[in-house]
C-alpha positions as MATLAB code, in Angstrom:
seq = 'MNPYKEQQTLVEGPGLFGSYDALQAFSKGVWLPLPKRKMNFVPLIVCTLVPWGLFVLVYSLLSFQIHYSQPILCNISVFVLLVIVIIILVKAVTGRLRIFAGVAPEREPSWWIFFALTLLLAWIMGFHQGDKNFSATSRYYDLGNLNNYTMVYPNRMLGQQLLDAGIVQFAPGSQLDVQKSMGFKNGKLFCVAPIVFGTATPVSYDFWAVGTDCCSGSQADFSCRNYNNPQASGGIRLMDSANRAYYRLAVQQAEATYNIKAAHPLFFYWEVDPSKKVMSWLLEGHQTFAAWMVSYLVFQLFLVAVAAVVFSKIGHT';
ca = [
      15.508   28.524   -1.810;
      13.660   31.719   -1.154;
      10.070   31.994   -2.464;
       9.923   35.677   -1.602;
      11.663   38.729   -3.043;
      11.482   41.989   -1.139;
      10.529   45.206   -2.850;
      12.335   48.176   -1.303;
      10.487   51.509   -0.856;
      12.427   54.716   -0.397;
      11.178   57.943    1.231;
      12.795   60.988   -0.235;
      12.369   64.717    0.269;
      14.046   67.684    1.917;
      13.597   68.404    5.558;
      12.621   64.876    6.396;
      14.651   64.654    9.567;
      13.973   66.901   12.572;
      10.889   68.510   11.029;
       7.133   68.365   11.191;
       7.167   66.418    7.950;
       9.372   63.808    9.576;
       7.027   63.488   12.543;
       4.024   63.179   10.248;
       5.780   60.599    8.095;
       6.720   58.615   11.190;
       3.164   58.651   12.574;
       1.800   57.453    9.239;
       4.508   54.840    8.972;
       3.276   53.105   12.125;
       0.063   52.210   10.316;
       1.535   51.504    6.920;
       1.828   47.814    5.914;
       5.214   46.178    5.875;
       6.995   46.051    2.521;
       5.326   43.597    0.147;
       7.145   40.401   -0.618;
       6.881   39.101   -4.160;
       6.114   35.397   -4.389;
       8.545   33.206   -6.322;
       6.563   30.147   -7.359;
       9.456   28.073   -8.718;
      10.703   26.760   -5.339;
       7.122   26.215   -4.194;
       6.440   24.048   -7.235;
       9.684   22.125   -6.707;
       8.920   21.584   -3.011;
       5.517   20.227   -3.991;
       6.220   18.051   -7.007;
       9.627   16.531   -6.211;
       8.671   14.968   -2.829;
       5.338   13.858   -4.293;
       7.130   12.312   -7.272;
       9.494   10.486   -4.919;
       6.541    9.100   -2.968;
       4.871    7.876   -6.175;
       8.103    6.286   -7.440;
       8.897    4.418   -4.209;
       5.267    3.344   -3.775;
       5.022    2.000   -7.338;
       8.351    0.163   -7.176;
       7.292   -1.694   -4.029;
       3.667   -2.366   -5.001;
       3.752   -4.083   -8.353;
       5.437   -6.495  -10.759;
       9.053   -5.394  -10.387;
       8.963   -6.063   -6.635;
       7.687   -9.578   -7.301;
       9.796  -10.564  -10.323;
      12.983   -8.581   -9.513;
      13.017   -8.087   -5.721;
      16.781   -7.458   -5.470;
      16.752   -4.812   -8.201;
      13.680   -3.243   -6.625;
      15.231   -3.045   -3.167;
      18.506   -1.644   -4.516;
      16.619    1.067   -6.428;
      14.564    2.041   -3.391;
      17.557    2.293   -1.080;
      19.616    4.226   -3.641;
      16.810    6.784   -3.549;
      17.094    6.841    0.245;
      20.841    7.513    0.035;
      20.188   10.437   -2.312;
      17.612   11.844    0.119;
      20.038   11.551    3.030;
      22.755   13.345    1.059;
      20.337   16.171    0.275;
      19.312   16.354    3.933;
      22.921   16.535    5.137;
      23.741   19.261    2.637;
      20.627   21.179    3.598;
      21.453   21.048    7.278;
      25.021   22.217    6.671;
      23.729   25.076    4.516;
      25.621   24.009    1.401;
      22.765   23.065   -0.837;
      22.397   25.107   -4.032;
      19.154   24.553   -5.911;
      18.060   27.915   -7.275;
      20.562   30.245   -8.818;
      20.705   33.737   -7.432;
      19.426   32.915   -3.949;
      21.767   33.525   -1.053;
      21.805   30.292    0.933;
      22.576   31.904    4.265;
      19.340   33.926    4.157;
      16.771   31.175    3.733;
      18.152   27.833    4.966;
      14.674   26.847    6.228;
      13.316   26.109    2.747;
      16.181   23.779    1.955;
      15.673   21.916    5.206;
      11.925   21.774    4.544;
      12.613   20.370    1.067;
      14.972   17.702    2.432;
      12.706   16.711    5.322;
       9.667   16.340    3.071;
      11.747   14.182    0.718;
      12.601   11.930    3.653;
       8.962   11.834    4.752;
       7.882   10.983    1.198;
      10.362    8.104    1.052;
       9.221    6.701    4.403;
       5.530    6.938    3.501;
       6.110    5.487    0.028;
       8.074    2.577    1.490;
       5.492    1.810    4.174;
       2.384    2.103    2.019;
       3.964    0.466   -1.024;
       5.061   -2.572    0.943;
       1.624   -2.746    2.553;
      -0.078   -2.616   -0.853;
       2.215   -5.386   -2.101;
       0.618   -7.785    0.376;
      -2.540   -7.565   -1.768;
      -0.984   -7.563   -5.230;
       1.517  -10.353   -4.440;
      -1.373  -12.812   -4.041;
      -2.322  -12.106   -7.647;
       1.248  -12.638   -8.858;
       1.589  -15.853   -6.808;
      -1.448  -17.409   -8.443;
      -0.276  -16.242  -11.860;
       2.579  -18.743  -11.573;
       0.139  -21.661  -11.285;
      -2.322  -23.264  -13.685;
      -6.058  -22.770  -14.016;
      -8.323  -25.798  -14.303;
     -11.975  -26.002  -15.302;
     -14.618  -28.718  -15.124;
     -12.858  -30.581  -12.351;
     -14.848  -33.440  -10.816;
     -13.681  -33.832   -7.223;
     -14.956  -37.420   -7.086;
     -12.857  -38.442  -10.092;
      -9.670  -36.411   -9.786;
      -6.891  -36.846   -7.255;
      -4.847  -34.161   -5.583;
      -1.676  -35.473   -7.229;
      -3.133  -34.607  -10.626;
      -3.622  -30.931   -9.751;
      -0.564  -30.112   -7.677;
       0.080  -27.017   -9.795;
      -3.504  -25.733   -9.562;
      -3.984  -22.084   -8.677;
      -7.601  -21.492   -9.696;
      -9.983  -24.421  -10.039;
     -13.500  -24.275  -11.441;
     -15.185  -27.437  -10.242;
     -17.913  -29.134  -12.249;
     -21.427  -27.709  -11.775;
     -23.083  -29.505   -8.902;
     -19.942  -29.616   -6.769;
     -20.549  -28.594   -3.181;
     -19.182  -28.700    0.335;
     -19.871  -31.693    2.544;
     -20.363  -29.787    5.774;
     -21.219  -33.012    7.624;
     -17.581  -34.074    7.276;
     -16.083  -30.722    8.235;
     -13.564  -30.274   11.025;
     -11.641  -27.616   12.897;
      -8.196  -27.512   14.441;
      -7.438  -24.915   17.077;
      -4.063  -23.242   17.453;
      -4.880  -19.764   18.692;
      -7.265  -19.434   15.740;
      -9.621  -22.122   14.498;
      -8.518  -23.619   11.176;
     -11.645  -24.998    9.543;
     -11.879  -27.446    6.635;
     -14.717  -29.047    4.664;
     -14.362  -31.514    1.753;
     -15.441  -30.519   -1.756;
     -17.589  -33.297   -3.251;
     -19.719  -34.043   -6.286;
     -22.991  -35.932   -5.923;
     -23.419  -38.619   -3.308;
     -20.750  -41.041   -4.462;
     -17.847  -41.498   -2.060;
     -14.542  -40.510   -3.708;
     -11.508  -42.712   -3.503;
      -9.701  -39.906   -1.700;
     -11.019  -36.645   -0.297;
      -8.288  -34.458   -1.783;
     -10.092  -31.135   -2.273;
     -10.939  -29.059    0.777;
     -12.447  -25.643    1.359;
     -10.803  -23.710    4.188;
     -11.271  -20.690    6.421;
     -10.334  -19.405    9.863;
     -12.587  -18.889   12.872;
     -15.711  -19.998   11.002;
     -16.446  -23.258   12.814;
     -16.686  -24.361   16.417;
     -14.068  -27.108   16.194;
     -16.211  -29.404   18.318;
     -18.803  -30.361   15.718;
     -19.444  -30.351   11.967;
     -20.575  -26.743   11.551;
     -18.342  -25.285    8.837;
     -19.696  -21.809    8.010;
     -16.847  -20.123    6.126;
     -17.160  -17.902    3.062;
     -19.807  -19.047    0.534;
     -20.363  -22.334    2.373;
     -24.118  -22.214    1.657;
     -24.014  -20.327   -1.638;
     -25.436  -22.563   -4.413;
     -23.633  -20.432   -7.035;
     -20.218  -21.195   -5.596;
     -18.292  -23.961   -7.356;
     -14.765  -22.588   -7.674;
     -11.662  -22.553   -5.560;
      -8.658  -20.277   -5.079;
      -5.588  -22.178   -3.928;
      -4.345  -21.484   -0.411;
      -0.888  -19.919   -0.835;
      -0.131  -19.242    2.828;
       2.434  -21.898    3.673;
       2.490  -20.885    7.344;
      -1.133  -22.011    7.872;
      -1.111  -24.993    5.539;
       0.217  -27.314    8.246;
      -2.701  -26.452   10.566;
      -5.248  -27.177    7.844;
      -3.481  -30.477    7.226;
      -3.887  -31.353   10.906;
      -7.593  -30.516   10.676;
      -7.891  -32.896    7.709;
      -6.126  -35.618    9.675;
      -8.668  -35.159   12.464;
     -11.457  -35.453    9.890;
      -9.900  -38.657    8.519;
      -9.853  -40.201   11.980;
     -13.331  -38.956   12.943;
     -15.220  -39.891    9.753;
     -13.064  -42.842    8.679;
     -12.201  -41.291    5.320;
      -8.983  -41.001    3.323;
      -7.241  -37.843    2.133;
      -4.004  -38.903    0.448;
      -2.903  -35.547   -1.027;
      -5.230  -32.811    0.248;
      -5.265  -29.475   -1.587;
      -6.760  -26.424    0.104;
      -8.956  -23.760   -1.518;
     -11.021  -20.732   -0.651;
     -14.539  -21.452   -1.861;
     -15.702  -18.816   -4.384;
     -18.458  -18.087   -6.904;
     -16.093  -16.693   -9.548;
     -12.488  -17.357   -8.480;
     -10.886  -15.741  -11.555;
     -12.797  -12.511  -10.985;
     -11.894  -12.557   -7.308;
      -8.181  -12.937   -8.049;
      -8.288  -10.139  -10.613;
      -9.955   -7.914   -8.021;
      -6.815   -8.158   -5.877;
      -4.736   -6.494   -8.596;
      -7.467   -3.956   -9.274;
      -7.637   -3.167   -5.570;
      -3.882   -2.581   -5.573;
      -4.125   -0.128   -8.477;
      -7.061    1.680   -6.891;
      -5.210    2.004   -3.598;
      -2.173    3.324   -5.460;
      -4.270    5.939   -7.297;
      -5.962    7.020   -4.062;
      -2.616    7.479   -2.327;
      -1.210    9.423   -5.288;
      -3.985   11.987   -5.027;
      -4.003   12.035   -1.226;
      -0.266   12.563   -0.934;
      -0.312   15.382   -3.480;
      -2.964   17.156   -1.400;
      -0.941   16.486    1.748;
       2.246   17.867    0.182;
       0.402   20.970   -1.034;
      -0.828   21.505    2.515;
       2.709   21.227    3.928;
       4.072   23.692    1.386;
       1.246   26.167    2.074;
       1.852   26.005    5.818;
       5.598   26.405    5.334;
       5.068   29.386    3.026;
       2.936   31.153    5.640;
       5.363   30.381    8.479;
       8.458   31.424    6.528;
       6.767   34.630    5.370;
       6.128   35.524    9.018;
       9.737   34.807    9.831;
      10.816   36.946    6.896;
       8.800   39.932    8.130;
      10.486   39.806   11.495;
];
């Protein structure tokens, strides 16, 4: 894969050797530039676009719907791509790779190795960043499996009636009862506050706003996201099963402290517009993907430019 083609220059004429003309030609030759090397842009384009395309493919497979709905197929596809990259790398190292016709492989093995190594780097970066981006988009897909409810009165409804709730828009006037909030400490503080409507005491306090490290745990001072926002009346269901048990323990402490009942508590993040917030998670994933597409293309162009300069220096020597 040689992006350079040498142009040969010949010096002809009688009496060149052992003459004044020869001496003059030699003295001039010291200051003459080295033979020009003609740039072949085809391998440069391939070394730029193929690794970048691999990065985009791996990143997109791991970031979005196919990873969520078909995780086995997604993982198989990603690791098949890795096997292909490893095969290319092995062939490049052994000097047996043939990509561009008419290029002697023994002359420029460095470009093949560069191509293979940047493919491997693209796969690693695509895997890492794609899986990281999936942590944001998967929340959107999780909630898409559940139902949305509107005009929910927390003093009339029970948790058993909304077990499949993902997004809940509570009735206007619903608020947090900070005076009955509680915190449970296990490394972090897991804070809860009941969602109520009016002043009537519900049969069961089954709807709770949650947050971490936003209360003292020793008194009723819940101050998590939107706790004092009068526009907030919606909830996004807590999907983190690992922390759900700690919030449940905080509710049990609240039951014992305030002599209330919470038969089937459901946990929510308190929001002004929960549907818009959930949609922003998917939008954020797409924006991150687009930013990485552009950034990695610039990065790959930089690598190719540096390699072209280095290999041209090697070629001159």
